[in-house]
N, C-alpha and C positions, 0 to 999 in steps of 0.2 A: 426506272428503278426508284425504289423508296429507301430512305435511310432514316435511322432514328439514333440520335445521340443522347446519352444520359450521363450526367456527371454524378458520381457517387464518391462521397468523402467519408473517410473513417477518422474519427476523433477518439483518441485513447484517454481514458481517465484511470489513473492509478491511485488506489486507496489502501492505506494500512489499517488493519482491524485488530483491536485488542482481543486476545483469546479468552480473557476472563470476563470482561463486561460488554464486549461487542462494540465499543466506541470506535468510530471511524474518523480518519483524518485524510483529506485529499492531499496527495503528494504531487501530482502533476496532471495537467490536462493538455492534450495536444499530441505529442509523439510518444511512442512506447519507450519505457525505461529499461535499461539493462538491469541485470541482477544487482550490480554495484549501485545503480541508481535507486533501486528499491531500498536497499539496506541503508545507504547514506541519507536518503530522504526521510526514512523512519527515524534514524538516529538524530537527525536535525530537529525533529519534532519531539525529542526526548522519549521515544519508544525504545524499549530494550528487548533483547532476545536472550533466552536461556535455553540450553539444550534440554530436550525432553523426548525420551525415546529415540526414534530415528530422525527427529526433526527439531524444530525450535518452537518455543512458546513466546508469543509477542505480547508485551505488556505496555499499557499506556502509563503516563506519569502518575495518574490517580491510583491505579491498581498497584504500582510499585510502592507508593507511600503506604497503602493499606496493608501490603504484605510485610512491610518493615516494622509496623506497629505491633 
């Protein structure tokens, strides 16, 4: 008999993306985040969420300042 063993590893990378400028910020590398993990990670990096239609618009700190001016 012949056997073949293969180890496959999955590494998750979670990134938040600004809806206005497309700037990305890595939140986590390793294990998958929960919904709360996504939101708290983005808030930790000063991204904000505003309701837009049936979802949310995500804005980075630079775009927030640009909108306030």
